[in-house]
N, C-alpha and C positions, 0 to 999 in steps of 0.2 A: 927493594932494599928492606931488609928485616930491621926489627927494632934493635937498637944497640943500648945495652944497659951499662951503667958506669961501674966504677970500682966499688961503689957502695954495696953492690949485691953480695960481695964476699963477706961484708960485715953483717948483712942480713942473715946469711947462712950461719955464720959464727954465733950471732946472738940467739938465733932460734935453737942452735945446738946447746948453748949455755942454758937457755930456758928449759929445754928437755932434760938436761942433767939435773937442774934444780928441782924439777918436778919429780924425777926419779928419786932424788934424795928425800923430798917431802914424802913420797909414797913409802919409802923405806922406813923413815922415822914414824910416820903415822900408823902404818900397819905392823912393822917389824919390831919397833922398840916401845910399843905401848902408848903411843900418842892418842890413839882413838879411845883406848880404855880409860886413860886419865881424863880425857875430855868428857866422856859419858858419865864417869863417876861423879862429876859435879863438885868435887873437892877443889881446894886451891890447886891451880894447874901447876904441873911440874915442868921440868926442862924439856921433856919430849914434846909437850904441846907448844911451848914457846918457840923451840927450834923449828918444829914443823910449820908453825904459822909464818915465821920469817922466811923459811925456804919457799913456801907457797907464794907469799907476797912478792918476794924477789923474782920468782919465775914469771909472775904476771907482769911485773914492772919491766923486766927485760924483754918479754914478748911484745909489750906495748911499744917500747922503743924500736924494736925490730920492725914492727908493723908500720910505724911512722916513716922509718928509713925506706922501707919497701915502697910505700905510697909515693914518697919523693922520687925514688928512682924510676917508678912507673910513669909518673908525670913527665919527668925529664926525657925518658925514652920516647914517649908519645909526641912531645913537642919537637924533639930532634927529628923524628920521622916526618912530621908535618912540614918542618922547615926544609927538609931535603928535596922536596918536589911534590908534584901532584900525587895524591893518593890513588886516584883512579884515572889513568891517563886518557882513556877513551870516553870519558863521561860527557854527555851532551854533545857528541859529535865533534869535539875539538881535536880528536885523534892525537892527543898528547902534546899538542903545540902549546907553548907558553905565550902569554901576551907579551908584547914588546915593552 
């Protein structure tokens, strides 16, 4: 019997896609709209630095939430597999028989 993941895995995929989109937006703002140049200049930071920082922070936060949900789904799949029956049916000469 294979591992069975719950419906939460679709949320993991969606959240990681959102995190990737946020990181792409951060990279666009940081490199394309002068966020890096404003940051290196050392003057009071402009909107491009602030928007880039919030996009990066949001991407990390969303990825962390997705990681926690993934860990939860993984633990639930492992526990469900253990509950389904013996993992190794022929282990120690029992030949897959269950105890009464």
